[in-house]
N, C-alpha and C positions, 0 to 999 in steps of 0.2 A: 301234241297231247298223246300220252301213252295210255293205252288201255290195258286190261288184264293180260298178264303174260309178257309185258314189255313190247307189245306190237304197236306199230305206229298207225295212226289214223290215216284215212285216205287223203285228207287235206295236207297233212305233213309229208306224205309220200309224193304228192303232186308238187308241193313246194320244192322238195329236194330234186325232183326230175327237172323242173324249170331251171333251178339254179345250176344244175350240172350242164344242161343245154346252153345256158348263158355263158358259163365258164368255158366250155369248149368253143363256142362261136367267137367269143371275144378273144380267146387265145389264138385261134386260127388267124383272125384279123391282125392281131398284134404281131404275130410271127411273120405274116406276109408283108406288113409294113417294114419291119426290121430287115427282112431279106431284100426287099426292094430298095430300101435306103442304102444298105451296105453293098449289095452286089449289083444294083442297078447301074451305077456308073461304069462298071466293067462291061456291061452289055450295050450301053449307049455310046460310049466314047472309045476312041482308039487309044488304048493304053499299052504300055510295055507288058510283055507276057507275064513277067513276075508280078506286076501290080494287079493284072486281071486275075491271075490265079489266087493271089492273096485275098483280094476282095471277095471273090466267089467262095473261097474256103471259109473266110470269116463270117460271111452271111449264112452259110450252111451250118456253121457251128452255133452261131448266136440264135438263129430262128428256133431250134428246138429248146434251147435254154429259156428263151422268152416265153414260148408256149407253156412249158412246165411251170415256170414261175407264175404266170397268169392264172393257170388252172388252180394251182395250190393256193394262191392268195385269195381268189374268189371263194373257193370252198371253205377255207379256214375262216374267212370273214363271215360267211353264212352260218357256219357252225357256232361261232361265238356271238352271234347277234342276240342281244337281250330280248326276251319275250315279255310282253306286258302281262302283269299278273291277272288282269281282268280283261275280257274281250272289249275292244273299243276304247280302252284307256291306255295312254302312252306313258304316263308318268304318275307318281303319287300325288303330284300337285294338281292334276286335272280334275 
């Protein structure tokens, strides 16, 4: 809800803060899972040097990409979430 001058209310700021925190935490988790899944075998098994290097490099490239994609997708979805027109009501049929 916007008040005079286009400022956001405390509840809206709190919701944005929670959503940003969720986006960052879930992105860190997703990036760690991708890094572990891709680069993990290079750390656990005895592989040829080229394969180890390639797996580590691929993991290090994919992890930040997954991190950014997750943050952007969560925040864009939050921004586009439809708001009920009346508090407590979720659709016109209620």
